[in-house]
C-alpha positions as CSV (number, residue, x, y, z in Angstrom):
1,M,-17.4,-3.2,17.4
2,P,-16.5,-4.7,14.0
3,D,-13.3,-3.5,12.3
4,E,-13.6,-2.0,8.8
5,F,-12.9,-5.3,7.1
6,E,-15.5,-7.2,9.2
7,L,-18.0,-4.4,8.4
8,I,-17.4,-4.8,4.7
9,A,-17.7,-8.6,4.9
10,R,-20.9,-8.4,7.0
11,Y,-22.8,-5.8,5.0
12,F,-21.3,-5.3,1.6
13,T,-19.7,-8.5,0.3
14,R,-21.9,-10.3,-2.3
15,P,-21.2,-13.0,-4.8
16,V,-20.0,-11.7,-8.2
17,R,-22.3,-12.1,-11.1
18,Q,-21.0,-10.1,-14.1
19,A,-17.7,-9.1,-12.5
20,V,-14.6,-11.3,-12.7
21,L,-13.6,-10.3,-9.2
22,G,-15.5,-8.3,-6.6
23,V,-14.9,-7.3,-3.0
24,G,-11.8,-8.5,-1.2
25,D,-8.8,-7.5,-3.4
26,D,-7.0,-4.3,-4.1
27,C,-9.1,-3.9,-7.3
28,A,-12.3,-5.3,-8.7
29,L,-12.1,-6.7,-12.2
30,L,-14.6,-6.4,-15.1
31,H,-14.5,-7.8,-18.6
32,C,-14.0,-5.0,-21.1
33,G,-13.5,-6.9,-24.4
34,P,-11.5,-9.8,-25.7
35,G,-8.2,-10.2,-23.9
36,R,-8.7,-7.2,-21.6
37,Q,-10.1,-6.6,-18.2
38,L,-10.8,-3.4,-16.3
39,A,-9.3,-3.0,-12.9
40,I,-11.2,-0.6,-10.6
41,S,-10.4,0.8,-7.2
42,T,-11.9,3.6,-5.0
43,D,-10.3,5.4,-2.1
44,M,-11.5,8.3,0.1
45,L,-9.3,10.7,2.0
46,V,-10.9,12.8,4.8
47,A,-9.4,15.9,6.4
48,G,-8.5,15.2,10.0
49,R,-8.5,11.4,9.4
50,H,-6.2,10.8,6.5
51,F,-4.4,14.1,6.4
52,F,-3.9,17.3,8.4
53,P,-6.4,20.0,7.5
54,D,-3.5,22.4,6.8
55,A,-1.7,19.9,4.5
56,D,0.1,21.3,1.5
57,P,-2.5,21.2,-1.3
58,F,0.0,20.3,-4.0
59,L,1.3,17.3,-2.1
60,L,-2.2,16.3,-1.1
61,G,-3.3,16.3,-4.8
62,H,-0.4,14.0,-5.5
63,K,-1.1,11.7,-2.6
64,C,-4.8,11.3,-3.2
65,L,-4.2,9.8,-6.7
66,A,-1.0,8.0,-5.6
67,V,-2.9,5.8,-3.1
68,N,-5.3,4.7,-5.9
69,L,-2.5,4.1,-8.4
70,S,-0.9,1.9,-5.7
71,D,-4.0,-0.3,-5.8
72,L,-3.6,-0.7,-9.6
73,A,0.1,-1.6,-9.0
74,A,-0.9,-4.3,-6.6
75,C,-3.0,-5.9,-9.3
76,G,-0.4,-5.4,-12.1
77,A,-2.8,-3.0,-13.9
78,R,-1.8,-0.2,-16.3
79,P,-3.5,3.1,-15.4
80,L,-6.1,4.4,-17.8
81,A,-8.3,7.0,-16.2
82,F,-9.9,8.3,-12.9
83,S,-12.8,10.2,-11.6
84,L,-12.8,12.7,-8.8
85,A,-15.5,13.4,-6.2
86,L,-14.6,16.4,-4.1
87,A,-16.3,18.0,-1.1
88,L,-15.0,21.5,-0.3
89,P,-15.8,23.7,2.7
90,Q,-15.5,26.6,0.3
91,A,-14.4,27.4,-3.3
92,D,-10.9,28.6,-2.6
93,D,-8.7,29.3,-5.7
94,A,-5.6,29.6,-3.6
95,W,-6.1,26.0,-2.4
96,L,-7.6,24.5,-5.6
97,E,-4.9,25.6,-8.0
98,P,-2.0,23.8,-6.3
99,F,-4.2,20.8,-5.4
100,S,-5.1,20.4,-9.1
101,K,-1.5,20.8,-10.2
102,G,-0.3,18.1,-7.8
103,L,-3.1,15.8,-8.8
104,L,-2.7,16.2,-12.6
105,A,1.1,16.2,-12.6
106,L,1.0,12.6,-11.2
107,A,-1.9,11.7,-13.5
108,D,0.1,12.9,-16.6
109,A,3.2,11.0,-15.4
110,H,1.2,7.8,-15.6
111,G,-1.0,8.5,-18.6
112,C,-4.1,8.5,-16.4
113,E,-6.9,10.8,-17.6
114,L,-9.4,12.7,-15.4
115,I,-12.7,11.8,-17.0
116,G,-15.3,13.2,-14.6
117,G,-16.6,13.2,-11.1
118,D,-18.6,15.4,-8.7
119,T,-18.1,18.5,-6.6
120,T,-20.1,19.7,-3.6
121,R,-19.9,21.7,-0.4
122,G,-19.0,20.0,2.8
123,P,-16.1,18.9,5.1
124,L,-13.0,18.5,3.0
125,T,-13.2,15.0,1.5
126,I,-11.5,13.6,-1.6
127,C,-12.7,10.4,-3.3
128,I,-11.1,9.0,-6.4
129,T,-12.1,6.0,-8.5
130,V,-9.3,4.8,-10.7
131,F,-9.5,2.5,-13.8
132,G,-6.7,0.4,-15.2
133,E,-6.4,-2.6,-17.5
134,V,-4.8,-6.0,-17.3
135,P,-4.6,-8.8,-19.9
136,A,-7.2,-11.5,-19.6
137,D,-6.8,-15.2,-20.4
138,A,-10.1,-16.9,-20.9
139,S,-8.5,-20.4,-20.6
140,A,-7.2,-19.8,-17.1
141,Y,-8.9,-21.5,-14.2
142,P,-10.3,-20.7,-11.7
143,V,-9.9,-16.9,-12.4
144,P,-9.4,-16.0,-16.1
145,T,-7.1,-13.1,-15.5
146,Q,-3.4,-12.1,-15.5
147,A,-4.0,-9.7,-12.6
148,M,-2.2,-10.4,-9.4
149,L,-4.6,-11.3,-6.6
150,R,-4.2,-11.7,-2.9
151,S,-5.3,-15.3,-3.1
152,G,-2.4,-16.8,-5.1
153,A,0.3,-17.5,-2.5
154,H,1.6,-21.1,-2.2
155,V,3.5,-22.9,0.6
156,G,7.2,-22.4,0.0
157,D,6.8,-19.1,-1.8
158,D,9.2,-16.3,-0.7
159,V,7.7,-13.1,0.7
160,Y,9.1,-9.8,-0.7
161,V,8.6,-6.1,-0.1
162,S,9.6,-3.3,-2.3
163,G,11.5,-0.1,-1.3
164,S,11.6,1.1,2.3
165,L,9.0,0.7,5.1
166,G,8.0,2.7,8.2
167,D,9.3,6.1,7.4
168,A,5.8,7.6,6.7
169,A,4.7,6.4,10.1
170,L,7.8,7.7,11.8
171,A,7.2,11.1,10.2
172,L,3.6,11.2,11.5
173,R,4.8,10.5,15.0
174,A,7.3,13.4,14.7
175,M,4.7,15.7,13.3
176,Q,2.4,14.8,16.2
177,G,5.2,15.5,18.7
178,T,5.5,12.0,20.1
179,C,9.2,11.6,18.9
180,A,11.9,14.0,17.7
181,L,13.8,13.7,14.5
182,P,16.6,15.8,13.1
183,A,15.3,18.2,10.5
184,R,17.2,16.5,7.6
185,L,15.7,13.1,8.5
186,L,12.3,14.5,9.1
187,H,12.3,16.1,5.7
188,G,12.9,12.8,4.0
189,A,10.4,10.9,6.1
190,R,7.7,13.5,5.5
191,A,8.2,13.0,1.8
192,R,7.4,9.3,2.2
193,L,4.2,10.3,4.1
194,E,3.1,13.2,1.9
195,Q,4.3,12.3,-1.6
196,P,4.4,8.5,-1.9
197,T,5.6,6.8,-5.1
198,P,3.0,4.3,-6.5
199,R,4.9,1.3,-7.7
200,V,3.1,1.0,-11.0
201,A,6.0,-0.1,-13.2
202,L,6.9,-2.8,-10.6
203,G,3.3,-4.1,-10.5
204,V,3.1,-4.5,-14.3
205,A,6.5,-6.2,-14.3
206,L,5.5,-8.6,-11.6
207,R,2.7,-10.1,-13.7
208,G,3.6,-13.8,-14.3
209,I,6.3,-13.6,-11.6
210,A,4.5,-12.9,-8.3
211,S,2.0,-15.4,-7.1
212,A,0.1,-12.9,-4.9
213,C,0.4,-9.2,-4.2
214,A,-1.1,-6.3,-2.1
215,D,-0.1,-2.7,-1.5
216,I,1.0,-1.7,1.9
217,S,-1.4,1.0,3.0
218,D,-2.4,-0.1,6.6
219,G,0.9,-1.7,7.6
220,L,3.0,-4.7,6.5
221,M,1.4,-7.1,9.0
222,G,-2.1,-6.2,8.1
223,D,-1.7,-6.2,4.3
224,L,0.4,-9.4,4.3
225,G,-2.3,-10.7,6.5
226,H,-4.8,-10.1,3.7
227,I,-2.7,-12.3,1.4
228,L,-2.5,-15.0,4.0
229,E,-6.2,-14.9,4.7
230,R,-7.2,-15.0,1.1
231,S,-4.6,-17.7,0.2
232,G,-5.4,-19.9,3.2
233,F,-1.8,-20.1,4.5
234,G,0.5,-18.6,7.1
235,A,4.0,-17.0,6.9
236,R,7.3,-16.7,8.8
237,V,8.8,-13.2,8.6
238,D,12.4,-12.5,9.7
239,V,12.4,-9.2,11.7
240,D,16.2,-8.8,11.2
241,K,15.4,-8.4,7.4
242,V,12.5,-6.1,8.0
243,L,14.1,-3.6,10.4
244,P,16.7,-2.4,8.0
245,L,13.9,-1.3,5.7
246,L,13.3,1.8,7.9
247,A,15.5,4.1,6.0
248,T,15.5,6.8,8.6
249,R,16.8,4.4,11.2
250,Q,19.7,3.5,8.9
251,A,20.5,7.1,8.2
252,Y,20.2,8.3,11.8
253,G,23.3,9.9,13.4
254,G,25.2,7.0,14.9
255,G,23.3,4.5,12.8
256,A,20.6,1.9,13.8
257,A,22.0,1.3,17.3
258,Q,21.8,5.0,18.2
259,F,18.3,5.2,16.7
260,D,17.2,2.3,18.9
261,S,18.8,4.0,21.9
262,D,17.3,7.4,21.3
263,L,13.8,6.5,19.9
264,G,13.5,2.8,20.9
265,A,13.9,-0.5,19.0
266,R,10.2,-1.1,19.6
267,T,9.3,2.2,17.8
268,A,11.3,1.1,14.8
269,L,9.6,-2.3,14.8
270,Q,6.1,-0.9,15.1
271,C,6.7,1.7,12.3
272,V,8.0,-1.0,9.9
273,L,5.4,-3.7,10.8
274,A,2.2,-1.7,11.4
275,G,2.9,1.9,10.5
276,G,1.0,2.1,7.2
277,D,1.0,4.8,4.5
278,D,4.0,3.2,2.8
279,Y,2.3,2.3,-0.5
280,E,5.0,-0.2,-1.3
281,L,4.1,-3.7,-2.5
282,V,4.2,-6.9,-0.5
283,F,4.2,-9.9,-2.8
284,T,4.9,-13.6,-2.9
285,A,6.8,-15.5,-5.5
286,P,8.2,-19.1,-6.0
287,Q,11.8,-19.5,-5.0
288,S,12.6,-20.2,-8.6
289,Q,12.0,-16.6,-9.4
290,Q,14.8,-15.2,-7.2
291,G,17.2,-14.5,-10.0
292,I,14.5,-12.9,-12.1
293,L,13.5,-10.6,-9.2
294,N,17.1,-9.7,-8.6
295,A,17.4,-8.6,-12.2
296,L,14.1,-6.7,-12.0
297,S,15.3,-4.9,-8.9
298,D,18.4,-3.8,-10.8
299,R,16.5,-2.7,-13.9
300,L,14.0,-0.6,-11.9
301,Q,16.7,0.5,-9.4
302,L,14.3,-0.4,-6.6
303,P,15.2,-2.7,-3.7
304,L,13.1,-5.9,-3.5
305,T,13.8,-7.5,-0.2
306,R,13.0,-11.1,0.7
307,I,11.7,-11.1,4.2
308,G,10.1,-14.4,4.8
309,T,8.4,-17.6,3.6
310,I,4.8,-18.8,3.1
311,E,4.0,-21.8,5.4
312,A,1.1,-24.2,5.7
313,A,0.2,-23.4,9.3
314,P,-2.1,-20.4,9.5
315,G,-0.9,-17.1,11.1
316,L,1.9,-14.7,10.8
317,R,5.0,-15.6,12.8
318,L,7.8,-13.2,13.5
319,V,11.3,-14.7,14.1
320,D,14.8,-13.4,14.5
321,A,17.9,-14.5,12.5
322,R,18.3,-17.6,14.8
323,G,14.6,-18.6,14.3
324,N,13.5,-17.5,17.8
325,T,10.0,-16.1,18.1
326,V,9.8,-12.3,18.4
327,P,6.8,-11.3,20.6
328,Q,4.7,-8.4,19.5
329,N,1.2,-7.1,19.8
330,F,1.1,-4.6,16.9
331,A,-2.1,-4.2,14.9
332,A,-2.6,-2.7,11.5
333,F,-4.5,0.6,11.3
334,D,-8.3,0.3,11.5
335,H,-10.5,3.4,11.0
336,F,-13.1,2.1,13.5
337,A,-10.8,0.9,16.2
338,A,-8.6,4.0,16.1
339,V,-9.2,7.1,18.2
340,P,-10.6,10.1,16.3
341,G,-8.1,12.1,14.4
342,L,-5.1,11.1,12.4
343,P,-3.8,7.6,13.0
């Protein structure tokens, strides 16, 4: 059975004609006037697949727009507007009022207008199409855009991630009952799952600095893998730099060693590498940009962690601090390979 990306490639990927960029990146790009391009992305959230049916509607409203804004961030696009298609089992004011408040609060925070959509009756499904803009440069070759693409990485570039990773996946495990977290830590991890922060300001700031970028929705390995596939290279990632990105592990009573003893080092590694739902950015940049990125991290008060290097040989290699290979068989989340229900 094909995974979701093979399915898209097999049935729905076509050469672009009028578009600047089509299927295969976080956003498509269309010309919208001299010096400007429209960045467009669509995401669908389905009850029982992407969120629990009894999810807090205010937080759900926030998240369903946040995941789209994260795609704009990955391209370095400034949000403009969005449309909303909503299937509802019933017209329930007690659900719709907080849902709309969560949705529109985040929209207002980013100056992103709701401009239309569709509403129907059916299983709870939320589909948002978001529109943003990026500067265009008609003289650039081969792609006349200042948008960050997945295809721009070069051998020798550093690999970075923003913020923390794995806490959303860990919260999901705890909510499903497969691991136990102290209430204080579960609260913080659940916030990462249910109310992610789209890194829009970072994305805009990375234009002209990062060589390639993607948002981390399906897990670091999978989304970095998209960059490697589109760029035609491989990467070496240091797991000793990745593991500290699991904030819950660092804050656990007794620290990381106690977390690994109680919940397992493999659990931590799997959450960080393949957990998904982080909505941070993974990006590549020339080594010459390290100082600029350090200053950007300070200005945004957002950690930007160098975790690896782009290499010529294809594939993603995990190593420890001594350069030894770290074996793993983790896979990014795939809707068609996963069992029914939430991942």
